[in-house]
C-alpha positions as CSV (number, residue, x, y, z in Angstrom):
1,M,-64.7,64.6,-22.8
2,N,-61.0,64.4,-23.7
3,K,-59.0,61.3,-23.3
4,K,-56.7,62.7,-20.7
5,L,-59.7,63.8,-18.5
6,E,-61.3,60.3,-19.1
7,A,-58.2,58.5,-17.9
8,K,-57.9,60.7,-14.9
9,L,-61.5,60.1,-13.9
10,K,-60.8,56.5,-13.6
11,T,-58.5,57.2,-10.5
12,L,-61.3,58.9,-8.6
13,P,-61.5,57.6,-5.1
14,N,-64.6,56.3,-3.4
15,T,-64.3,58.8,-0.5
16,P,-65.8,62.3,0.6
17,G,-64.1,65.2,-0.8
18,V,-64.2,68.4,-2.9
19,Y,-63.8,68.6,-6.9
20,F,-62.7,71.5,-9.1
21,H,-63.9,71.6,-12.7
22,K,-61.7,73.7,-14.8
23,D,-61.9,75.1,-18.4
24,A,-59.3,75.1,-21.2
25,T,-57.3,78.1,-19.6
26,G,-57.1,76.3,-16.2
27,E,-59.6,78.5,-14.5
28,V,-61.7,76.9,-11.8
29,I,-65.4,77.3,-13.1
30,Y,-67.2,75.2,-10.6
31,V,-66.5,73.8,-7.2
32,G,-68.6,71.0,-5.7
33,K,-68.7,68.6,-2.7
34,A,-69.3,64.8,-2.8
35,A,-70.0,62.0,-0.3
36,N,-68.5,59.7,-3.0
37,L,-66.0,61.6,-5.3
38,K,-66.1,58.8,-7.8
39,N,-70.0,58.5,-8.2
40,R,-70.5,62.3,-8.1
41,V,-67.9,63.4,-10.5
42,R,-68.3,60.7,-13.0
43,S,-72.1,61.4,-13.0
44,Y,-71.3,64.7,-14.9
45,F,-70.1,62.8,-17.8
46,N,-72.0,59.5,-17.8
47,R,-75.6,60.8,-18.4
48,K,-77.5,63.4,-20.3
49,H,-78.5,66.4,-18.2
50,E,-81.9,67.8,-18.6
51,D,-80.8,71.2,-17.2
52,A,-79.2,73.5,-19.9
53,K,-76.9,75.2,-17.5
54,T,-75.5,71.9,-16.3
55,R,-74.9,70.9,-20.0
56,A,-73.1,74.2,-20.5
57,L,-70.8,73.5,-17.6
58,V,-70.0,70.0,-18.8
59,A,-69.3,71.3,-22.3
60,E,-66.5,73.6,-20.8
61,V,-64.9,71.1,-18.5
62,V,-61.4,70.3,-19.6
63,D,-59.9,69.1,-16.5
64,T,-61.0,68.1,-13.0
65,D,-59.1,68.2,-9.7
66,W,-60.3,66.9,-6.2
67,I,-59.1,67.0,-2.5
68,E,-60.2,64.1,-0.2
69,V,-61.4,64.8,3.2
70,E,-62.4,62.6,6.1
71,T,-66.2,63.0,6.1
72,E,-69.0,64.6,4.3
73,L,-69.4,67.4,6.5
74,D,-65.8,68.2,6.1
75,A,-66.5,68.3,2.4
76,L,-69.3,70.7,3.2
77,F,-67.1,73.3,5.0
78,F,-64.2,73.0,2.7
79,E,-66.4,73.4,-0.5
80,S,-67.7,76.7,1.3
81,E,-64.4,77.9,1.7
82,M,-63.2,77.4,-2.0
83,V,-66.3,78.9,-3.5
84,K,-65.7,82.1,-1.6
85,R,-61.9,82.0,-2.7
86,Y,-62.5,81.1,-6.5
87,M,-66.1,82.6,-7.0
88,P,-66.5,80.1,-9.9
89,R,-69.2,81.5,-12.3
90,Y,-71.0,78.3,-12.6
91,N,-71.5,78.1,-8.8
92,I,-73.4,81.4,-9.1
93,L,-75.3,80.2,-12.2
94,L,-76.4,76.7,-10.8
95,R,-77.2,77.4,-7.0
96,D,-80.0,79.2,-5.6
97,D,-78.4,79.3,-2.2
98,K,-75.5,81.5,-2.6
99,S,-75.0,82.4,1.0
100,H,-73.1,80.8,3.8
101,L,-75.0,79.5,6.9
102,Y,-73.8,79.7,10.5
103,V,-75.0,77.9,13.5
104,R,-75.5,80.5,16.3
105,I,-75.8,79.9,20.0
106,D,-76.0,82.6,22.7
107,M,-74.5,81.0,25.7
108,K,-75.1,84.0,27.7
109,S,-78.8,83.4,27.9
110,E,-80.4,81.4,30.8
111,R,-81.8,79.0,28.2
112,P,-79.7,79.5,25.0
113,V,-81.4,78.9,21.7
114,V,-79.7,77.1,18.8
115,S,-80.4,78.9,15.4
116,Y,-79.2,79.7,12.0
117,T,-78.1,82.9,10.3
118,R,-76.5,83.9,7.2
119,E,-75.0,87.0,8.8
120,P,-73.0,86.8,12.0
121,L,-73.1,89.7,14.3
122,D,-70.8,91.0,17.0
123,D,-73.5,90.3,19.6
124,G,-71.6,88.1,22.1
125,A,-73.2,84.9,20.7
126,E,-71.1,82.1,19.4
127,Y,-71.1,81.3,15.6
128,F,-69.9,78.2,14.0
129,G,-69.2,77.8,10.3
130,P,-69.6,79.1,7.7
131,Y,-71.3,76.3,5.8
132,Y,-72.4,76.4,2.1
133,G,-75.9,75.1,1.7
134,G,-78.4,75.0,4.6
135,A,-80.0,71.5,4.3
136,P,-76.9,69.4,5.2
137,I,-76.2,71.4,8.2
138,K,-79.5,71.6,9.5
139,Q,-79.8,67.8,9.1
140,A,-76.7,67.3,11.1
141,M,-77.8,69.5,13.8
142,R,-81.1,67.6,14.1
143,Q,-79.2,64.3,14.3
144,L,-77.0,65.8,17.2
145,R,-80.1,67.1,19.0
146,W,-81.0,63.4,19.8
147,V,-77.5,63.2,21.7
148,F,-77.6,66.8,23.2
149,P,-81.2,68.1,23.5
150,Y,-81.7,71.9,22.8
151,Y,-84.0,74.6,22.2
152,T,-84.9,76.0,18.7
153,H,-87.0,78.8,20.0
154,A,-87.1,80.6,23.4
155,P,-88.8,78.3,25.9
156,D,-92.1,79.9,25.9
157,A,-94.8,77.8,27.2
158,Q,-97.1,78.8,24.0
159,R,-94.5,77.8,21.5
160,R,-93.3,74.7,22.9
161,S,-93.9,71.6,20.9
162,R,-95.4,68.8,23.1
163,L,-94.2,66.3,20.7
164,E,-90.5,67.6,20.8
165,Q,-90.8,67.4,24.7
166,Q,-92.2,63.8,24.5
167,L,-89.2,62.7,22.1
168,G,-86.7,64.3,24.5
169,L,-85.4,66.9,22.0
170,E,-86.2,69.7,24.5
171,P,-84.1,69.8,27.9
172,V,-87.2,70.7,29.9
173,R,-86.2,68.5,32.7
174,L,-82.5,69.8,32.8
175,S,-81.5,72.7,35.1
176,S,-79.9,75.7,33.3
177,D,-76.5,74.6,34.4
178,D,-76.9,71.1,33.1
179,Y,-78.5,72.5,30.0
180,K,-75.4,74.8,29.2
181,R,-72.9,71.8,30.1
182,G,-74.6,69.7,27.4
183,L,-74.5,72.7,25.1
184,K,-70.8,73.2,25.6
185,Q,-70.3,69.4,24.8
186,L,-72.4,69.9,21.6
187,I,-70.1,72.8,20.7
188,S,-67.1,70.8,21.2
189,V,-68.3,68.1,19.0
190,V,-69.1,70.8,16.4
191,K,-65.5,72.0,16.6
192,G,-64.4,68.5,16.0
193,N,-63.8,67.0,19.5
194,R,-66.0,64.1,19.2
195,V,-63.5,61.7,20.7
196,A,-62.7,63.9,23.8
197,I,-66.3,64.2,24.4
198,L,-66.9,60.6,24.3
199,R,-64.2,59.9,26.9
200,E,-65.8,62.7,29.1
201,L,-69.2,61.1,28.7
202,E,-67.9,57.7,29.6
203,S,-66.0,59.1,32.6
204,E,-69.2,60.8,33.9
205,M,-71.2,57.6,33.3
206,K,-68.9,55.6,35.6
207,V,-69.0,58.1,38.2
208,A,-72.9,58.3,38.1
209,S,-72.9,54.5,38.2
210,A,-70.7,54.3,41.3
211,A,-72.8,56.9,43.0
212,Q,-75.9,54.7,42.2
213,E,-77.3,57.4,40.1
214,F,-78.8,54.9,37.7
215,E,-81.2,57.3,35.9
216,R,-78.3,59.7,34.9
217,A,-75.9,56.8,34.1
218,A,-78.7,55.4,31.7
219,M,-79.0,58.8,30.0
220,L,-75.1,59.2,29.6
221,R,-75.2,55.6,28.1
222,N,-77.7,56.6,25.6
223,Q,-75.8,59.8,24.6
224,I,-72.6,57.7,24.1
225,K,-74.5,55.2,22.0
226,N,-76.1,57.8,19.9
227,L,-72.9,59.8,19.5
228,R,-71.0,56.8,18.4
229,A,-73.8,56.1,15.9
230,L,-73.3,59.4,14.3
231,Q,-69.7,59.3,13.9
232,K,-69.4,59.3,10.3
233,Q,-72.0,62.1,9.9
234,I,-70.9,64.5,12.5
235,L,-67.2,65.4,12.2
236,F,-67.5,69.0,10.9
237,G,-66.6,72.4,12.1
238,D,-63.6,74.9,11.9
239,K,-61.0,72.0,11.7
240,E,-59.8,70.7,8.4
241,F,-58.3,67.3,7.9
242,L,-56.6,68.1,4.7
243,D,-53.3,67.2,2.9
244,I,-52.5,71.0,2.4
245,S,-49.6,70.1,0.0
246,K,-52.5,69.6,-2.6
247,D,-53.8,73.2,-2.1
248,Q,-52.0,74.9,-5.1
249,A,-52.4,78.4,-3.5
250,L,-50.5,77.4,-0.5
251,V,-48.0,75.8,-2.6
252,E,-47.5,78.9,-4.5
253,L,-47.1,81.0,-1.3
254,Q,-44.6,78.6,0.0
255,E,-42.5,78.9,-3.1
256,L,-42.8,82.8,-3.1
257,L,-41.7,83.0,0.6
258,G,-39.2,80.3,0.4
259,L,-40.7,78.5,3.3
260,E,-39.8,75.0,4.2
261,S,-43.4,73.7,4.0
262,A,-46.9,75.0,3.1
263,P,-48.0,77.5,5.5
264,A,-50.4,75.9,8.0
265,R,-51.6,79.1,9.7
266,I,-51.9,82.5,7.8
267,E,-53.3,85.6,9.6
268,G,-54.8,88.8,8.1
269,F,-55.0,92.1,9.8
270,D,-57.3,95.2,8.8
271,I,-57.9,98.7,10.4
272,S,-61.4,100.3,10.4
273,H,-62.7,103.7,11.7
274,L,-64.2,106.9,10.5
275,S,-61.9,109.9,10.8
276,G,-60.3,108.6,13.9
277,T,-63.3,107.5,15.8
278,N,-64.1,104.1,16.9
279,V,-61.0,103.0,15.6
280,V,-60.7,99.0,15.6
281,A,-58.6,96.3,14.0
282,S,-59.4,92.7,13.1
283,M,-57.3,89.6,12.9
284,V,-58.7,86.6,10.9
285,V,-57.0,83.3,10.9
286,F,-56.8,80.7,8.1
287,K,-55.6,77.1,8.9
288,N,-54.7,74.9,5.9
289,G,-56.1,77.4,3.5
290,A,-59.6,77.8,5.1
291,A,-61.1,80.2,7.6
292,S,-60.9,79.3,11.3
293,R,-63.3,81.6,12.8
294,A,-62.9,80.3,16.3
295,D,-59.3,81.9,16.2
296,Y,-60.5,85.3,15.0
297,R,-59.6,88.2,17.3
298,K,-60.8,92.0,17.4
299,F,-59.1,95.0,18.8
300,K,-60.2,98.3,20.0
301,M,-57.2,100.7,19.6
302,K,-55.9,102.1,22.8
303,Q,-55.2,105.4,21.1
304,Q,-57.9,106.6,18.7
305,L,-55.9,108.1,15.9
306,N,-56.7,108.9,12.2
307,D,-53.4,107.2,11.4
308,D,-53.5,103.6,9.9
309,T,-49.7,103.2,10.1
310,A,-49.7,103.9,13.8
311,N,-52.9,101.7,14.3
312,M,-51.2,98.9,12.5
313,R,-48.1,99.0,14.5
314,E,-50.2,98.9,17.7
315,V,-52.3,95.9,16.5
316,I,-49.3,93.9,15.5
317,T,-47.5,94.7,18.7
318,R,-50.5,93.5,20.8
319,R,-50.8,90.4,18.6
320,L,-47.2,89.5,19.2
321,N,-47.7,89.5,22.9
322,H,-49.9,86.5,22.5
323,L,-47.6,84.3,20.6
324,S,-47.6,81.5,23.4
325,D,-51.3,81.3,23.8
326,W,-52.7,82.1,20.4
327,G,-50.2,80.3,18.4
328,V,-47.5,81.4,15.8
329,P,-48.5,82.3,12.4
330,D,-46.5,81.2,9.5
331,V,-47.6,84.2,7.3
332,V,-49.1,87.6,8.3
333,I,-51.0,89.5,5.5
334,I,-51.4,93.3,6.1
335,D,-54.2,95.0,4.5
336,G,-52.4,98.0,3.3
337,G,-49.4,99.1,1.2
338,Q,-45.9,99.8,2.0
339,A,-46.5,102.2,4.9
340,Q,-48.5,99.8,6.8
341,L,-46.4,96.9,5.9
342,A,-43.3,98.9,7.3
343,A,-45.2,99.6,10.5
344,A,-46.0,95.8,10.8
345,L,-42.3,94.9,10.4
346,D,-41.1,97.7,12.7
347,A,-43.3,96.2,15.5
348,Y,-41.9,92.7,14.7
349,R,-38.4,93.9,14.8
350,D,-39.0,95.7,18.2
351,Y,-40.5,92.7,19.7
352,K,-37.4,91.7,21.6
353,V,-38.7,88.2,22.8
354,V,-40.0,86.0,20.2
355,P,-40.9,82.6,21.8
356,C,-40.7,80.5,18.5
357,S,-38.0,78.9,16.3
358,R,-39.3,80.3,13.0
359,N,-39.4,83.6,11.3
360,I,-42.9,85.2,10.7
361,K,-43.3,86.2,7.0
362,F,-45.1,89.5,6.5
363,I,-46.8,90.5,3.2
364,G,-48.6,93.8,2.2
365,R,-51.0,94.4,-0.7
366,N,-50.8,96.6,-3.8
367,K,-54.4,97.2,-4.6
368,S,-56.4,98.5,-7.5
369,G,-60.2,98.6,-7.4
370,D,-62.7,98.6,-4.7
371,H,-63.2,95.8,-2.0
372,G,-65.3,93.0,-3.3
373,K,-65.1,90.5,-6.3
374,N,-63.7,93.3,-8.6
375,A,-60.8,94.0,-6.3
376,K,-57.3,93.2,-7.8
377,S,-54.0,92.9,-5.6
378,Q,-50.5,92.0,-5.7
379,P,-48.4,91.0,-2.8
380,I,-45.7,93.5,-1.6
381,L,-42.7,91.7,0.0
382,P,-40.0,93.4,2.1
383,R,-36.5,93.2,0.7
384,G,-33.2,92.7,2.6
385,D,-32.1,96.4,1.9
386,G,-35.1,97.8,3.6
387,G,-37.1,98.3,0.3
388,Y,-40.1,96.7,-0.9
389,T,-41.0,94.8,-4.1
390,V,-44.4,94.5,-5.6
391,I,-44.7,90.9,-7.2
392,S,-46.5,90.7,-10.3
393,I,-48.8,87.7,-10.4
394,A,-51.6,87.0,-12.6
395,H,-55.0,88.2,-11.2
396,D,-56.6,84.7,-11.8
397,S,-53.8,82.8,-10.0
398,H,-54.6,80.5,-7.0
399,L,-52.3,82.8,-4.8
400,V,-53.8,86.1,-5.6
401,K,-57.4,84.5,-5.0
402,L,-56.2,83.2,-1.5
403,V,-54.5,86.6,-0.6
404,T,-57.7,88.6,-1.8
405,R,-60.0,86.2,0.1
406,I,-58.0,86.7,3.4
407,D,-58.0,90.5,2.9
408,E,-61.7,90.6,2.2
409,E,-62.5,88.6,5.4
410,S,-60.4,90.6,7.5
411,H,-61.9,93.8,6.1
412,R,-65.4,92.5,6.6
413,F,-64.6,91.6,10.3
414,A,-63.1,94.8,11.0
415,I,-66.1,96.6,9.4
416,S,-68.6,94.5,11.4
417,Y,-66.9,95.5,14.8
418,H,-66.6,99.2,13.8
419,T,-70.3,99.2,12.9
420,T,-71.2,97.7,16.1
421,L,-69.3,100.3,18.4
422,R,-70.8,103.2,16.3
423,A,-74.4,101.8,16.8
424,K,-73.6,101.3,20.5
425,A,-72.3,104.7,20.9
426,S,-75.3,106.2,19.0
427,R,-77.6,104.5,21.2
428,Q,-75.9,105.4,24.4
429,S,-75.2,109.1,23.5
430,A,-79.0,109.9,23.1
431,L,-79.9,108.4,26.5
432,D,-77.0,109.8,28.4
433,E,-78.0,113.5,27.5
434,I,-81.3,112.8,29.7
435,P,-81.0,114.2,33.1
436,G,-82.3,111.9,35.8
437,I,-82.1,108.7,33.9
438,G,-79.3,106.5,35.2
439,P,-77.3,103.4,33.7
440,K,-80.1,101.0,35.1
441,T,-82.8,102.8,33.6
442,K,-81.0,103.0,30.2
443,A,-80.1,99.2,30.4
444,K,-83.9,98.6,31.0
445,L,-85.0,100.7,28.1
446,L,-82.4,99.1,25.5
447,K,-83.0,95.6,26.7
448,K,-86.8,96.0,26.2
449,F,-87.0,98.2,22.9
450,G,-83.3,97.5,21.4
451,S,-82.8,101.2,20.0
452,V,-83.6,104.8,20.7
453,A,-85.8,105.1,17.7
454,K,-88.0,102.3,19.1
455,I,-88.0,103.9,22.4
456,K,-89.5,107.1,20.7
457,R,-92.2,105.1,19.1
458,A,-93.1,103.2,22.3
459,D,-96.5,103.6,23.9
460,E,-96.5,105.8,27.0
461,K,-98.5,103.2,29.1
462,E,-95.7,100.7,28.1
463,L,-92.9,103.0,29.2
464,T,-94.8,103.7,32.4
465,R,-95.1,100.1,33.3
466,L,-91.4,99.6,32.7
467,I,-89.8,102.6,34.3
468,G,-92.5,104.6,36.1
469,K,-94.6,107.9,35.4
470,E,-91.8,110.5,36.3
471,K,-89.0,108.7,34.3
472,T,-91.3,108.4,31.4
473,R,-92.1,112.0,31.4
474,L,-88.4,112.7,31.3
475,V,-87.6,110.3,28.4
476,R,-90.6,111.3,26.3
477,G,-89.9,115.1,26.8
478,H,-86.3,114.7,25.9
479,L,-86.7,112.3,22.8
C-alpha cells in the first residue's frame, strides 16, 4: 500500500457507505458496500487474505474512494447501481451472486404474496429494487414481516406453516382489505416513507383507543414499537440519501452541459418494435445517479409506425404533457443519433407551455457496437446554429459509463414491454380464430393454462370440466 493511500484510509468514517477500489490508471476495479466504512475498507490491507483473488485485488489497488449513506440498506442499493454502471472486473471474479434481486408484490390478487425474482416482468405486479445480493434484503424483509405480516406462498391450507401462523407472521385473521392496507404500508416503508407510516399508525391507534377497540389499538401499538426498533435497518428503497456532488459522473455531466448544479433527475427514452408492429417506448428515471424504478413509464404508440423518428417525437410530446405531475427532468438522454435527437428537440420546441423555470437539456448517442457490455457511445449535443456535435470522451470515463448505463436500462425496459405485447397478441390471436369461443371462455382458458401451447397439451377431461363438452370439441378441433 502506497503512502498516499495509507494516509487517505486514516480519514475513513465509521458510517455506512459504498467504496470504490481503483488501479493505477484510475479505473474502478471493485465496488463494495459496508456497514462501517472504516472497518471494512481497512480490513483489505490489515490482514493476509487466504483467497488468491482477493490478494490479487489488493495488489492492484492504488486508490480508494467512498460515498457515505444513511443506512446499511441504502448502501446495499447504491452498491447495486454502481456495479451495473462500472462493471468492475473484480466484482465478477469475486462474487457468485451476480444478479440483482427484486421484491415482488402482486397487489391485484385477493391475498397477495411477497416473493423475490431476478427478472422483473411486465405482469401488473409491483417490483422494488434492484438489490445486489439476496441475503441482506431477505433478512430485512423478514424483520419487516414482524411489523406487517404477509404471505410468502399462496394461502393454501396444505402449504401453510402452523408455526408461522402461531408467530403472527401470516395475516390469517385479517380481512383481504385489512391485509392489503398493511401491505401498502409495508410498500411505503420499503420506499423510504417510514416516518409518515409511523405517524399514520399512531393516528390509527388513537382512533381505535377512543372507539374502545382495545385489541386493535394494542396491535397498532406493537406495530409502532417494532417499526421504531427496526429504524436503523429498514430505510431502503428507490430513494437515495446521497451527496450527489461526490458522484463524478454527475459532476462531469454538469460541466459538459453547463448546468448550475449536478443533475438530480435524468430520464432515458428508447423505442422498440418489430417492423412497425407492437411499437412501444420506455422512459427510465435516474435520481441522483441511481435508477428510480418507481418513476419508470411505458408508452404504446398511438400510431404504429416503422419510423423511430416519428415515434420519438410522439413519446417526448406525451412526456412533456406530464411535467406538472411526473416532475421535470434536468437531462433527457435519447437512445438514438441525430435524427431521433432532432425529433425530440422539435417536440420540446413545439411544446408551448412549459410549467418550469429551467430548460431541459437533451443528449443523443453516437454508438458503436451492440447493446451490452461491449457497447461504446459518445454524447451528441445540439448546437445553437441547429447543428450537432459529437463529444469525444474516453470510453472508460465516469460520464460515458453513466450514459451507457441509462441507455441500457431504457433499452431493456422497452424490449420487455414490446415482448409482453407480442406474447399477448400471439396468445389472443390463436384463440380469437375459434368460432363460438367468446372472451369469457378465452379468459378462463388463459387463466387456467397460461398459454395456447399448454391448452393444446391439456387433458380433454380437464378442458371439459372447465368449459364444457361442446366448447372443448371446438377448441381441440381448431388447435
